[in-house]
ChimeraX commands (.cxc) that place a marker at each C-alpha (Angstrom):
marker #1 position 0.15,0.01,-0.51 radius 0.5
marker #1 position 1.50,3.59,-1.07 radius 0.5
marker #1 position 2.14,6.15,1.53 radius 0.5
marker #1 position -1.16,8.64,0.07 radius 0.5
marker #1 position -3.19,5.23,0.07 radius 0.5
marker #1 position -2.65,4.62,3.68 radius 0.5
marker #1 position -2.61,7.51,4.69 radius 0.5
marker #1 position -5.97,8.46,2.92 radius 0.5
marker #1 position -7.35,5.46,4.84 radius 0.5
marker #1 position -6.18,6.51,7.82 radius 0.5
marker #1 position -8.02,9.69,7.79 radius 0.5
marker #1 position -11.77,7.91,6.68 radius 0.5
marker #1 position -11.21,5.70,9.46 radius 0.5
marker #1 position -10.89,8.88,11.62 radius 0.5
marker #1 position -13.89,10.98,10.06 radius 0.5
marker #1 position -15.66,7.60,10.60 radius 0.5
marker #1 position -15.56,7.06,13.72 radius 0.5
marker #1 position -15.73,10.74,14.74 radius 0.5
marker #1 position -19.55,10.21,12.32 radius 0.5
marker #1 position -19.61,7.70,14.81 radius 0.5
marker #1 position -19.84,9.63,17.77 radius 0.5
marker #1 position -22.15,11.88,16.26 radius 0.5
marker #1 position -24.52,9.54,16.15 radius 0.5
marker #1 position -24.01,8.40,19.35 radius 0.5
marker #1 position -25.10,11.51,20.46 radius 0.5
marker #1 position -27.22,11.81,18.62 radius 0.5
marker #1 position -29.05,8.57,19.82 radius 0.5
marker #1 position -28.53,9.16,23.89 radius 0.5
marker #1 position -31.04,12.33,22.96 radius 0.5
marker #1 position -33.37,11.39,21.09 radius 0.5
marker #1 position -34.24,7.56,22.54 radius 0.5
marker #1 position -34.14,6.00,25.51 radius 0.5
marker #1 position -31.22,4.70,27.60 radius 0.5
marker #1 position -32.62,0.54,27.14 radius 0.5
marker #1 position -33.31,1.27,23.18 radius 0.5
marker #1 position -30.20,2.78,22.72 radius 0.5
marker #1 position -28.15,-0.36,23.71 radius 0.5
marker #1 position -30.69,-1.80,21.80 radius 0.5
marker #1 position -28.61,0.09,18.56 radius 0.5
marker #1 position -25.07,-0.26,20.13 radius 0.5
marker #1 position -25.84,-4.50,20.79 radius 0.5
marker #1 position -26.34,-4.80,17.27 radius 0.5
marker #1 position -23.29,-2.16,16.24 radius 0.5
marker #1 position -21.27,-4.24,18.37 radius 0.5
marker #1 position -21.59,-7.08,16.74 radius 0.5
marker #1 position -20.47,-5.81,13.03 radius 0.5
marker #1 position -18.10,-4.33,14.33 radius 0.5
marker #1 position -17.01,-7.69,16.54 radius 0.5
marker #1 position -17.37,-9.31,13.21 radius 0.5
marker #1 position -15.66,-6.91,10.46 radius 0.5
marker #1 position -12.86,-6.76,13.47 radius 0.5
marker #1 position -10.90,-9.90,12.37 radius 0.5
marker #1 position -7.91,-8.31,14.19 radius 0.5
marker #1 position -8.93,-7.81,16.60 radius 0.5
marker #1 position -11.65,-9.51,18.13 radius 0.5
marker #1 position -8.83,-12.48,17.64 radius 0.5
marker #1 position -7.43,-10.71,20.21 radius 0.5
marker #1 position -9.67,-10.62,22.44 radius 0.5
marker #1 position -10.57,-14.42,22.98 radius 0.5
marker #1 position -6.71,-14.89,23.19 radius 0.5
marker #1 position -6.30,-12.64,26.31 radius 0.5
marker #1 position -10.28,-13.71,27.22 radius 0.5
marker #1 position -7.53,-17.18,27.01 radius 0.5
marker #1 position -5.09,-16.45,28.50 radius 0.5
marker #1 position -6.31,-14.73,31.99 radius 0.5
marker #1 position -8.74,-17.67,32.31 radius 0.5
marker #1 position -5.99,-19.97,31.91 radius 0.5
marker #1 position -4.41,-17.52,34.42 radius 0.5
marker #1 position -7.15,-17.77,36.87 radius 0.5
marker #1 position -6.59,-21.79,36.49 radius 0.5
marker #1 position -10.75,-22.29,35.16 radius 0.5
marker #1 position -11.26,-24.69,32.37 radius 0.5
marker #1 position -13.14,-22.79,29.14 radius 0.5
marker #1 position -14.47,-24.36,26.41 radius 0.5
marker #1 position -13.06,-22.37,23.06 radius 0.5
marker #1 position -17.27,-21.59,22.21 radius 0.5
marker #1 position -16.78,-19.49,25.46 radius 0.5
marker #1 position -14.10,-18.05,24.90 radius 0.5
marker #1 position -15.79,-17.07,21.53 radius 0.5
marker #1 position -18.95,-16.22,23.59 radius 0.5
marker #1 position -17.11,-13.97,25.72 radius 0.5
marker #1 position -14.86,-12.03,23.27 radius 0.5
marker #1 position -17.94,-10.80,21.83 radius 0.5
marker #1 position -19.49,-9.46,25.62 radius 0.5
marker #1 position -16.71,-8.22,25.21 radius 0.5
marker #1 position -17.93,-6.09,22.18 radius 0.5
marker #1 position -20.69,-6.02,23.35 radius 0.5
marker #1 position -19.77,-4.30,26.97 radius 0.5
marker #1 position -18.06,-1.65,25.19 radius 0.5
marker #1 position -20.50,-0.60,22.18 radius 0.5
marker #1 position -22.70,-0.35,25.86 radius 0.5
marker #1 position -20.50,2.24,28.01 radius 0.5
marker #1 position -20.08,3.90,24.07 radius 0.5
marker #1 position -23.79,4.59,24.87 radius 0.5
marker #1 position -23.44,5.68,28.41 radius 0.5
marker #1 position -20.61,7.99,27.52 radius 0.5
marker #1 position -23.25,10.31,26.06 radius 0.5
marker #1 position -25.76,9.03,27.98 radius 0.5
marker #1 position -24.63,10.84,31.36 radius 0.5
marker #1 position -23.21,13.83,30.62 radius 0.5
marker #1 position -23.75,15.44,33.19 radius 0.5
marker #1 position -23.93,13.10,35.53 radius 0.5
marker #1 position -26.22,14.47,38.04 radius 0.5
marker #1 position -27.46,13.66,41.43 radius 0.5
marker #1 position -30.63,12.37,40.67 radius 0.5
marker #1 position -28.49,9.42,37.72 radius 0.5
marker #1 position -26.53,9.08,40.44 radius 0.5
marker #1 position -28.86,7.40,43.77 radius 0.5
marker #1 position -30.54,5.83,40.69 radius 0.5
marker #1 position -28.08,3.37,38.76 radius 0.5
marker #1 position -24.37,4.14,40.98 radius 0.5
marker #1 position -23.49,2.89,44.43 radius 0.5
marker #1 position -20.48,3.78,45.31 radius 0.5
marker #1 position -17.63,1.74,47.93 radius 0.5
marker #1 position -14.80,2.60,49.80 radius 0.5
marker #1 position -15.85,6.33,49.30 radius 0.5
marker #1 position -13.68,6.63,53.07 radius 0.5
marker #1 position -10.30,5.14,50.82 radius 0.5
marker #1 position -10.73,7.99,49.42 radius 0.5
marker #1 position -11.48,10.57,52.32 radius 0.5
marker #1 position -8.27,8.85,53.55 radius 0.5
marker #1 position -6.04,9.61,50.54 radius 0.5
marker #1 position -7.64,13.38,50.71 radius 0.5
marker #1 position -7.09,13.32,54.19 radius 0.5
marker #1 position -2.64,12.75,53.43 radius 0.5
marker #1 position -2.99,15.94,51.62 radius 0.5
marker #1 position -0.42,16.21,48.77 radius 0.5
marker #1 position -3.31,15.00,46.10 radius 0.5
marker #1 position -4.36,11.52,44.82 radius 0.5
marker #1 position -3.17,9.42,42.28 radius 0.5
marker #1 position -6.53,8.20,40.78 radius 0.5
marker #1 position -5.89,4.76,39.12 radius 0.5
marker #1 position -9.08,2.59,36.51 radius 0.5
marker #1 position -8.34,0.46,33.37 radius 0.5
marker #1 position -10.19,0.84,30.47 radius 0.5
marker #1 position -12.61,-1.15,32.24 radius 0.5
marker #1 position -16.45,-0.99,32.77 radius 0.5
marker #1 position -17.42,2.55,32.17 radius 0.5
marker #1 position -14.61,4.34,33.68 radius 0.5
marker #1 position -15.46,7.80,32.24 radius 0.5
marker #1 position -18.52,7.80,33.93 radius 0.5
marker #1 position -16.54,6.25,37.59 radius 0.5
marker #1 position -14.40,9.08,36.90 radius 0.5
marker #1 position -17.74,11.95,36.32 radius 0.5
marker #1 position -18.68,10.15,39.47 radius 0.5
marker #1 position -16.53,10.94,41.93 radius 0.5
marker #1 position -16.38,14.58,40.79 radius 0.5
marker #1 position -20.06,14.84,40.59 radius 0.5
marker #1 position -19.84,13.45,44.10 radius 0.5
marker #1 position -17.45,15.91,45.49 radius 0.5
marker #1 position -13.72,14.95,44.59 radius 0.5
marker #1 position -12.37,16.72,41.22 radius 0.5
marker #1 position -10.81,15.06,38.98 radius 0.5
marker #1 position -8.50,15.96,36.39 radius 0.5
marker #1 position -8.08,13.49,33.57 radius 0.5
marker #1 position -5.44,12.50,31.53 radius 0.5
marker #1 position -6.25,11.71,28.14 radius 0.5
marker #1 position -5.41,10.14,24.79 radius 0.5
marker #1 position -6.17,11.96,22.40 radius 0.5
marker #1 position -7.90,11.08,18.85 radius 0.5
marker #1 position -6.04,10.83,15.31 radius 0.5
marker #1 position -9.44,12.90,14.21 radius 0.5
marker #1 position -9.70,15.93,16.27 radius 0.5
marker #1 position -13.12,17.47,16.15 radius 0.5
marker #1 position -13.38,13.62,17.67 radius 0.5
marker #1 position -10.64,14.81,20.30 radius 0.5
marker #1 position -12.89,18.22,21.05 radius 0.5
marker #1 position -16.22,15.77,21.59 radius 0.5
marker #1 position -14.50,13.32,23.34 radius 0.5
marker #1 position -13.60,16.09,26.06 radius 0.5
marker #1 position -16.29,18.51,26.69 radius 0.5
marker #1 position -18.74,15.50,27.11 radius 0.5
marker #1 position -15.81,15.45,29.64 radius 0.5
marker #1 position -16.27,18.76,30.97 radius 0.5
marker #1 position -20.38,18.75,31.45 radius 0.5
marker #1 position -19.16,15.98,34.12 radius 0.5
marker #1 position -17.19,18.56,35.51 radius 0.5
marker #1 position -14.02,16.83,34.78 radius 0.5
marker #1 position -11.25,18.80,33.98 radius 0.5
marker #1 position -8.92,16.78,31.04 radius 0.5
marker #1 position -5.75,17.65,30.00 radius 0.5
marker #1 position -4.05,15.29,26.55 radius 0.5
marker #1 position -1.21,12.51,27.55 radius 0.5
marker #1 position 1.60,14.25,25.65 radius 0.5
marker #1 position 1.76,18.02,27.12 radius 0.5
marker #1 position 0.75,16.45,30.28 radius 0.5
marker #1 position 3.75,16.52,32.46 radius 0.5
marker #1 position 4.20,19.99,33.23 radius 0.5
marker #1 position 0.36,20.72,34.76 radius 0.5
marker #1 position 0.01,17.29,35.62 radius 0.5
marker #1 position 2.52,18.37,38.20 radius 0.5
marker #1 position 1.21,21.86,39.43 radius 0.5
marker #1 position -2.27,19.96,39.93 radius 0.5
marker #1 position -0.36,17.62,42.59 radius 0.5
marker #1 position 1.09,20.56,44.18 radius 0.5
marker #1 position -2.21,22.11,44.54 radius 0.5
marker #1 position -3.34,18.90,46.42 radius 0.5
marker #1 position -6.21,18.15,43.08 radius 0.5
marker #1 position -6.61,14.47,42.18 radius 0.5
marker #1 position -4.90,13.52,38.81 radius 0.5
marker #1 position -6.68,10.77,37.30 radius 0.5
marker #1 position -4.77,8.11,35.08 radius 0.5
marker #1 position -5.50,4.69,32.83 radius 0.5
marker #1 position -2.41,1.60,34.14 radius 0.5
marker #1 position -3.45,-0.20,31.36 radius 0.5
marker #1 position -2.02,0.88,28.14 radius 0.5
marker #1 position 1.50,2.40,27.77 radius 0.5
marker #1 position 1.62,4.83,25.43 radius 0.5
marker #1 position 4.90,6.22,26.08 radius 0.5
marker #1 position 7.76,4.94,24.18 radius 0.5
marker #1 position 10.04,3.11,26.74 radius 0.5
marker #1 position 8.18,-0.50,25.38 radius 0.5
marker #1 position 8.39,-1.23,29.53 radius 0.5
marker #1 position 7.96,-4.57,30.66 radius 0.5
marker #1 position 6.66,-5.86,33.98 radius 0.5
marker #1 position 4.77,-8.63,35.42 radius 0.5
marker #1 position 0.84,-8.57,34.65 radius 0.5
marker #1 position -0.94,-12.28,35.02 radius 0.5
marker #1 position 2.52,-14.05,35.45 radius 0.5
marker #1 position 3.90,-12.98,31.89 radius 0.5
marker #1 position 6.04,-10.00,31.14 radius 0.5
marker #1 position 3.44,-7.05,29.07 radius 0.5
marker #1 position 3.73,-3.86,28.48 radius 0.5
marker #1 position 2.64,-1.95,31.45 radius 0.5
marker #1 position 2.91,1.99,32.39 radius 0.5
marker #1 position 5.24,3.09,34.91 radius 0.5
marker #1 position 4.34,6.03,35.20 radius 0.5
marker #1 position 2.17,6.80,37.95 radius 0.5
marker #1 position 4.66,4.71,40.44 radius 0.5
marker #1 position 7.37,7.11,38.71 radius 0.5
marker #1 position 4.89,10.30,39.60 radius 0.5
marker #1 position 4.36,8.81,43.15 radius 0.5
marker #1 position 7.97,8.34,44.10 radius 0.5
marker #1 position 9.00,11.94,43.67 radius 0.5
marker #1 position 6.18,13.31,44.57 radius 0.5
marker #1 position 5.13,11.52,48.05 radius 0.5
marker #1 position 1.73,11.54,46.11 radius 0.5
marker #1 position -0.45,7.94,46.99 radius 0.5
marker #1 position -1.80,5.97,44.91 radius 0.5
marker #1 position -5.64,5.00,44.42 radius 0.5
marker #1 position -7.09,2.37,42.17 radius 0.5
marker #1 position -11.11,2.83,41.78 radius 0.5
marker #1 position -13.03,0.80,39.08 radius 0.5
marker #1 position -16.42,1.27,37.95 radius 0.5
marker #1 position -18.53,-2.60,36.74 radius 0.5
marker #1 position -21.38,-2.78,35.16 radius 0.5
marker #1 position -23.70,-4.71,37.20 radius 0.5
marker #1 position -26.79,-6.75,36.62 radius 0.5
marker #1 position -29.37,-4.05,35.38 radius 0.5
marker #1 position -26.95,-2.36,33.87 radius 0.5
marker #1 position -26.94,-0.70,37.47 radius 0.5
marker #1 position -22.76,0.41,37.90 radius 0.5
marker #1 position -20.05,-0.15,41.35 radius 0.5
marker #1 position -17.76,2.38,42.00 radius 0.5
marker #1 position -15.39,0.78,44.43 radius 0.5
marker #1 position -12.33,2.12,45.14 radius 0.5
marker #1 position -9.64,0.88,46.62 radius 0.5
marker #1 position -6.90,1.45,49.71 radius 0.5
marker #1 position -4.38,4.38,49.21 radius 0.5
marker #1 position -1.04,3.06,48.17 radius 0.5
marker #1 position 1.67,5.12,49.79 radius 0.5
marker #1 position 4.58,5.80,48.34 radius 0.5
marker #1 position 6.72,6.60,51.31 radius 0.5
marker #1 position 6.67,2.58,51.97 radius 0.5
marker #1 position 7.33,1.27,48.69 radius 0.5
marker #1 position 10.04,1.81,46.31 radius 0.5
marker #1 position 9.78,2.43,43.45 radius 0.5
marker #1 position 9.89,-1.45,42.23 radius 0.5
marker #1 position 7.68,-2.37,44.97 radius 0.5
marker #1 position 5.29,0.47,44.33 radius 0.5
marker #1 position 4.62,-1.46,40.39 radius 0.5
marker #1 position 4.70,-4.55,41.36 radius 0.5
marker #1 position 1.36,-3.48,43.67 radius 0.5
marker #1 position 0.19,-0.99,40.79 radius 0.5
marker #1 position -0.35,-4.56,38.87 radius 0.5
marker #1 position -1.30,-7.21,41.19 radius 0.5
marker #1 position -3.87,-4.39,41.71 radius 0.5
marker #1 position -5.02,-4.67,38.54 radius 0.5
marker #1 position -4.83,-8.25,38.22 radius 0.5
marker #1 position -7.79,-8.49,40.96 radius 0.5
marker #1 position -10.08,-5.61,39.76 radius 0.5
marker #1 position -9.51,-7.61,35.32 radius 0.5
marker #1 position -9.78,-10.74,37.27 radius 0.5
marker #1 position -13.30,-10.32,38.73 radius 0.5
marker #1 position -15.14,-8.94,35.16 radius 0.5
marker #1 position -12.66,-10.04,32.17 radius 0.5
marker #1 position -15.41,-9.15,29.60 radius 0.5
marker #1 position -15.52,-5.67,30.27 radius 0.5
marker #1 position -11.72,-5.34,29.84 radius 0.5
marker #1 position -11.60,-3.55,26.51 radius 0.5
marker #1 position -8.40,-4.46,25.11 radius 0.5
marker #1 position -8.73,-5.29,21.80 radius 0.5
marker #1 position -4.49,-6.22,20.89 radius 0.5
marker #1 position -3.11,-8.85,21.61 radius 0.5
marker #1 position -2.20,-7.66,25.34 radius 0.5
marker #1 position 1.11,-10.34,26.89 radius 0.5
marker #1 position 1.85,-10.24,22.87 radius 0.5
marker #1 position 2.12,-6.61,21.36 radius 0.5
marker #1 position 3.04,-2.84,22.44 radius 0.5
marker #1 position -0.67,-0.96,21.65 radius 0.5
marker #1 position -0.22,1.67,18.67 radius 0.5
marker #1 position 1.24,5.16,19.45 radius 0.5
marker #1 position -1.73,7.66,17.72 radius 0.5
marker link #1:1,2 radius 0.2
marker link #1:2,3 radius 0.2
marker link #1:3,4 radius 0.2
marker link #1:4,5 radius 0.2
marker link #1:5,6 radius 0.2
marker link #1:6,7 radius 0.2
marker link #1:7,8 radius 0.2
marker link #1:8,9 radius 0.2
marker link #1:9,10 radius 0.2
marker link #1:10,11 radius 0.2
marker link #1:11,12 radius 0.2
marker link #1:12,13 radius 0.2
marker link #1:13,14 radius 0.2
marker link #1:14,15 radius 0.2
marker link #1:15,16 radius 0.2
marker link #1:16,17 radius 0.2
marker link #1:17,18 radius 0.2
marker link #1:18,19 radius 0.2
marker link #1:19,20 radius 0.2
marker link #1:20,21 radius 0.2
marker link #1:21,22 radius 0.2
marker link #1:22,23 radius 0.2
marker link #1:23,24 radius 0.2
marker link #1:24,25 radius 0.2
marker link #1:25,26 radius 0.2
marker link #1:26,27 radius 0.2
marker link #1:27,28 radius 0.2
marker link #1:28,29 radius 0.2
marker link #1:29,30 radius 0.2
marker link #1:30,31 radius 0.2
marker link #1:31,32 radius 0.2
marker link #1:32,33 radius 0.2
marker link #1:33,34 radius 0.2
marker link #1:34,35 radius 0.2
marker link #1:35,36 radius 0.2
marker link #1:36,37 radius 0.2
marker link #1:37,38 radius 0.2
marker link #1:38,39 radius 0.2
marker link #1:39,40 radius 0.2
marker link #1:40,41 radius 0.2
marker link #1:41,42 radius 0.2
marker link #1:42,43 radius 0.2
marker link #1:43,44 radius 0.2
marker link #1:44,45 radius 0.2
marker link #1:45,46 radius 0.2
marker link #1:46,47 radius 0.2
marker link #1:47,48 radius 0.2
marker link #1:48,49 radius 0.2
marker link #1:49,50 radius 0.2
marker link #1:50,51 radius 0.2
marker link #1:51,52 radius 0.2
marker link #1:52,53 radius 0.2
marker link #1:53,54 radius 0.2
marker link #1:54,55 radius 0.2
marker link #1:55,56 radius 0.2
marker link #1:56,57 radius 0.2
marker link #1:57,58 radius 0.2
marker link #1:58,59 radius 0.2
marker link #1:59,60 radius 0.2
marker link #1:60,61 radius 0.2
marker link #1:61,62 radius 0.2
marker link #1:62,63 radius 0.2
marker link #1:63,64 radius 0.2
marker link #1:64,65 radius 0.2
marker link #1:65,66 radius 0.2
marker link #1:66,67 radius 0.2
marker link #1:67,68 radius 0.2
marker link #1:68,69 radius 0.2
marker link #1:69,70 radius 0.2
marker link #1:70,71 radius 0.2
marker link #1:71,72 radius 0.2
marker link #1:72,73 radius 0.2
marker link #1:73,74 radius 0.2
marker link #1:74,75 radius 0.2
marker link #1:75,76 radius 0.2
marker link #1:76,77 radius 0.2
marker link #1:77,78 radius 0.2
marker link #1:78,79 radius 0.2
marker link #1:79,80 radius 0.2
marker link #1:80,81 radius 0.2
marker link #1:81,82 radius 0.2
marker link #1:82,83 radius 0.2
marker link #1:83,84 radius 0.2
marker link #1:84,85 radius 0.2
marker link #1:85,86 radius 0.2
marker link #1:86,87 radius 0.2
marker link #1:87,88 radius 0.2
marker link #1:88,89 radius 0.2
marker link #1:89,90 radius 0.2
marker link #1:90,91 radius 0.2
marker link #1:91,92 radius 0.2
marker link #1:92,93 radius 0.2
marker link #1:93,94 radius 0.2
marker link #1:94,95 radius 0.2
marker link #1:95,96 radius 0.2
marker link #1:96,97 radius 0.2
marker link #1:97,98 radius 0.2
marker link #1:98,99 radius 0.2
marker link #1:99,100 radius 0.2
marker link #1:100,101 radius 0.2
marker link #1:101,102 radius 0.2
marker link #1:102,103 radius 0.2
marker link #1:103,104 radius 0.2
marker link #1:104,105 radius 0.2
marker link #1:105,106 radius 0.2
marker link #1:106,107 radius 0.2
marker link #1:107,108 radius 0.2
marker link #1:108,109 radius 0.2
marker link #1:109,110 radius 0.2
marker link #1:110,111 radius 0.2
marker link #1:111,112 radius 0.2
marker link #1:112,113 radius 0.2
marker link #1:113,114 radius 0.2
marker link #1:114,115 radius 0.2
marker link #1:115,116 radius 0.2
marker link #1:116,117 radius 0.2
marker link #1:117,118 radius 0.2
marker link #1:118,119 radius 0.2
marker link #1:119,120 radius 0.2
marker link #1:120,121 radius 0.2
marker link #1:121,122 radius 0.2
marker link #1:122,123 radius 0.2
marker link #1:123,124 radius 0.2
marker link #1:124,125 radius 0.2
marker link #1:125,126 radius 0.2
marker link #1:126,127 radius 0.2
marker link #1:127,128 radius 0.2
marker link #1:128,129 radius 0.2
marker link #1:129,130 radius 0.2
marker link #1:130,131 radius 0.2
marker link #1:131,132 radius 0.2
marker link #1:132,133 radius 0.2
marker link #1:133,134 radius 0.2
marker link #1:134,135 radius 0.2
marker link #1:135,136 radius 0.2
marker link #1:136,137 radius 0.2
marker link #1:137,138 radius 0.2
marker link #1:138,139 radius 0.2
marker link #1:139,140 radius 0.2
marker link #1:140,141 radius 0.2
marker link #1:141,142 radius 0.2
marker link #1:142,143 radius 0.2
marker link #1:143,144 radius 0.2
marker link #1:144,145 radius 0.2
marker link #1:145,146 radius 0.2
marker link #1:146,147 radius 0.2
marker link #1:147,148 radius 0.2
marker link #1:148,149 radius 0.2
marker link #1:149,150 radius 0.2
marker link #1:150,151 radius 0.2
marker link #1:151,152 radius 0.2
marker link #1:152,153 radius 0.2
marker link #1:153,154 radius 0.2
marker link #1:154,155 radius 0.2
marker link #1:155,156 radius 0.2
marker link #1:156,157 radius 0.2
marker link #1:157,158 radius 0.2
marker link #1:158,159 radius 0.2
marker link #1:159,160 radius 0.2
marker link #1:160,161 radius 0.2
marker link #1:161,162 radius 0.2
marker link #1:162,163 radius 0.2
marker link #1:163,164 radius 0.2
marker link #1:164,165 radius 0.2
marker link #1:165,166 radius 0.2
marker link #1:166,167 radius 0.2
marker link #1:167,168 radius 0.2
marker link #1:168,169 radius 0.2
marker link #1:169,170 radius 0.2
marker link #1:170,171 radius 0.2
marker link #1:171,172 radius 0.2
marker link #1:172,173 radius 0.2
marker link #1:173,174 radius 0.2
marker link #1:174,175 radius 0.2
marker link #1:175,176 radius 0.2
marker link #1:176,177 radius 0.2
marker link #1:177,178 radius 0.2
marker link #1:178,179 radius 0.2
marker link #1:179,180 radius 0.2
marker link #1:180,181 radius 0.2
marker link #1:181,182 radius 0.2
marker link #1:182,183 radius 0.2
marker link #1:183,184 radius 0.2
marker link #1:184,185 radius 0.2
marker link #1:185,186 radius 0.2
marker link #1:186,187 radius 0.2
marker link #1:187,188 radius 0.2
marker link #1:188,189 radius 0.2
marker link #1:189,190 radius 0.2
marker link #1:190,191 radius 0.2
marker link #1:191,192 radius 0.2
marker link #1:192,193 radius 0.2
marker link #1:193,194 radius 0.2
marker link #1:194,195 radius 0.2
marker link #1:195,196 radius 0.2
marker link #1:196,197 radius 0.2
marker link #1:197,198 radius 0.2
marker link #1:198,199 radius 0.2
marker link #1:199,200 radius 0.2
marker link #1:200,201 radius 0.2
marker link #1:201,202 radius 0.2
marker link #1:202,203 radius 0.2
marker link #1:203,204 radius 0.2
marker link #1:204,205 radius 0.2
marker link #1:205,206 radius 0.2
marker link #1:206,207 radius 0.2
marker link #1:207,208 radius 0.2
marker link #1:208,209 radius 0.2
marker link #1:209,210 radius 0.2
marker link #1:210,211 radius 0.2
marker link #1:211,212 radius 0.2
marker link #1:212,213 radius 0.2
marker link #1:213,214 radius 0.2
marker link #1:214,215 radius 0.2
marker link #1:215,216 radius 0.2
marker link #1:216,217 radius 0.2
marker link #1:217,218 radius 0.2
marker link #1:218,219 radius 0.2
marker link #1:219,220 radius 0.2
marker link #1:220,221 radius 0.2
marker link #1:221,222 radius 0.2
marker link #1:222,223 radius 0.2
marker link #1:223,224 radius 0.2
marker link #1:224,225 radius 0.2
marker link #1:225,226 radius 0.2
marker link #1:226,227 radius 0.2
marker link #1:227,228 radius 0.2
marker link #1:228,229 radius 0.2
marker link #1:229,230 radius 0.2
marker link #1:230,231 radius 0.2
marker link #1:231,232 radius 0.2
marker link #1:232,233 radius 0.2
marker link #1:233,234 radius 0.2
marker link #1:234,235 radius 0.2
marker link #1:235,236 radius 0.2
marker link #1:236,237 radius 0.2
marker link #1:237,238 radius 0.2
marker link #1:238,239 radius 0.2
marker link #1:239,240 radius 0.2
marker link #1:240,241 radius 0.2
marker link #1:241,242 radius 0.2
marker link #1:242,243 radius 0.2
marker link #1:243,244 radius 0.2
marker link #1:244,245 radius 0.2
marker link #1:245,246 radius 0.2
marker link #1:246,247 radius 0.2
marker link #1:247,248 radius 0.2
marker link #1:248,249 radius 0.2
marker link #1:249,250 radius 0.2
marker link #1:250,251 radius 0.2
marker link #1:251,252 radius 0.2
marker link #1:252,253 radius 0.2
marker link #1:253,254 radius 0.2
marker link #1:254,255 radius 0.2
marker link #1:255,256 radius 0.2
marker link #1:256,257 radius 0.2
marker link #1:257,258 radius 0.2
marker link #1:258,259 radius 0.2
marker link #1:259,260 radius 0.2
marker link #1:260,261 radius 0.2
marker link #1:261,262 radius 0.2
marker link #1:262,263 radius 0.2
marker link #1:263,264 radius 0.2
marker link #1:264,265 radius 0.2
marker link #1:265,266 radius 0.2
marker link #1:266,267 radius 0.2
marker link #1:267,268 radius 0.2
marker link #1:268,269 radius 0.2
marker link #1:269,270 radius 0.2
marker link #1:270,271 radius 0.2
marker link #1:271,272 radius 0.2
marker link #1:272,273 radius 0.2
marker link #1:273,274 radius 0.2
marker link #1:274,275 radius 0.2
marker link #1:275,276 radius 0.2
marker link #1:276,277 radius 0.2
marker link #1:277,278 radius 0.2
marker link #1:278,279 radius 0.2
marker link #1:279,280 radius 0.2
marker link #1:280,281 radius 0.2
marker link #1:281,282 radius 0.2
marker link #1:282,283 radius 0.2
marker link #1:283,284 radius 0.2
marker link #1:284,285 radius 0.2
marker link #1:285,286 radius 0.2
marker link #1:286,287 radius 0.2
marker link #1:287,288 radius 0.2
marker link #1:288,289 radius 0.2
marker link #1:289,290 radius 0.2
marker link #1:290,291 radius 0.2
marker link #1:291,292 radius 0.2
marker link #1:292,293 radius 0.2
marker link #1:293,294 radius 0.2
marker link #1:294,295 radius 0.2
marker link #1:295,296 radius 0.2
marker link #1:296,297 radius 0.2
marker link #1:297,298 radius 0.2
marker link #1:298,299 radius 0.2
marker link #1:299,300 radius 0.2
marker link #1:300,301 radius 0.2
marker link #1:301,302 radius 0.2
marker link #1:302,303 radius 0.2
view
């Protein structure tokens, strides 16, 4: 494929993502949430069939996760679970736009929060907090939930290939009360926010740096971000994991984990504890982990 044709295909794909977001936004304004899910599930099934490489990667990831957890599972079940990942991701997209902004009434109706005392404890440490999560459940609504509950967050986000798509997604985040900083320009902003004793949210399951560092995750080496652990060690800021998992009836559980204090750790031991905490989260609901590349055998693409 020549470079011009490749660039044209990339542009077409990124434009398609932007128009998909616009379509979802429109649907969530005119349709009930459950009917939006009905539409999303059909697109998810189509996406799973079209995205053969991604679907195979999801299957490989799930196969290893179940093998690691000691569960015997057939290829038929793996295929079913992989489809469930795509279906859950479709629901995630609907909810991304539906819960914008997040109102106190919606929180009361759809979200249960567990472990709020853990984030209170970390905030009381008076050094800001590093809030970690993963591409899991509905992490975006989880961050918005904390902001609505009185814990304002600045999220470090990856820019989309399409600039209009990035603007649209960031507007939705800001409507949920979140601050937003682009990953490529995050360094100085993060240090300033932590110096001001604010809360920074980062994703821990996908390494977008060019360092190519591998760490143990579920018994095998995988490319993992080291920035959060290094940041915590450098600033003395406590680390708090949170997960927003989908529950029966399409409600959510936002579950906060006990703070991890960097003064109790070296970089190596902190990184290990962070990876083990993430491991526990993924093992609870692997069908809600949205990683569409072969996690243990590939380095994630840099956008």
